[in-house]
DRENVO-35474 format. One record per residue (C-alpha): x, y, z. Coordinates in steps of 0.02 Angstrom, whole numbers, padded with zeros to 5 digits, always signed. Layout:
! residues N
XYZ/...
This chain:
! residues 100
-00212+00022+00677/-00196+00053+00490/-00073+00172+00412/-00085+00253+00240/+00027+00289+00091/-00013+00375-00073/+00078+00318-00230/+00076+00405-00400/+00062+00286-00547/+00086+00324-00733/-00067+00382-00828/-00168+00423-00672/-00198+00600-00614/-00229+00547-00434/-00121+00435-00324/-00178+00263-00269/-00217+00248-00084/-00137+00107+00016/-00207+00058+00186/-00086-00059+00273/-00043-00145+00435/+00128-00220+00469/+00123-00390+00554/+00310-00416+00584/+00423-00346+00719/+00544-00202+00690/+00694-00314+00721/+00649-00436+00580/+00742-00436+00415/+00577-00469+00327/+00411-00378+00318/+00235-00446+00304/+00097-00320+00274/-00090-00332+00251/-00137-00204+00117/-00296-00132+00043/-00293-00022-00112/-00410+00108-00185/-00401+00202-00350/-00483+00366-00397/-00541+00384-00577/-00460+00529-00671/-00630+00613-00695/-00675+00604-00509/-00629+00724-00370/-00490+00649-00262/-00535+00631-00078/-00411+00563+00050/-00553+00523+00170/-00655+00424+00042/-00499+00337-00026/-00450+00283+00149/-00624+00212+00183/-00621+00111+00022/-00442+00051+00051/-00483+00005+00232/-00634-00097+00175/-00530-00190+00047/-00391-00220+00174/-00518-00303+00289/-00622-00399+00159/-00503-00441+00016/-00326-00395+00066/-00161-00416-00021/-00030-00501+00086/+00134-00418+00038/+00298-00494+00096/+00477-00435+00079/+00632-00527+00139/+00817-00490+00151/+00792-00312+00214/+00923-00229+00323/+00856-00232+00503/+00981-00095+00548/+00894+00029+00433/+00746+00132+00491/+00587+00027+00510/+00481+00165+00434/+00595+00182+00282/+00591-00006+00255/+00401-00004+00258/+00375+00147+00146/+00510+00097+00022/+00445-00080+00009/+00263-00025-00012/+00308+00100-00148/+00412-00029-00242/+00269-00155-00233/+00135-00030-00287/+00240+00044-00428/+00282-00127-00499/+00111-00209-00473/-00019-00072-00500/-00076-00138-00670/-00119-00308-00595/-00196-00228-00440/-00312-00115-00540/-00380-00268-00634/-00430-00346-00467/-00530-00198-00401/
């Protein structure tokens, strides 16, 4: 079942929508996620529902496989996921937006 995160990026009024599924176990020191991304143009009306549909479609048809290693398995699984996703999106959004 997909989960969602919203990440603000510089120069964009609306956040990007990330639809993701984690494929690793909580006890692992690494994370592998299947991610779909949607962007809302600054002139458009932001809609969580529509952004989720677009991101879900991209996760299923042309996903990003995002991997992180060396994470602390003693830390909260949710915090590892959210922190890793935000770092990835904030550092890669310029490349991602070229792909969509």
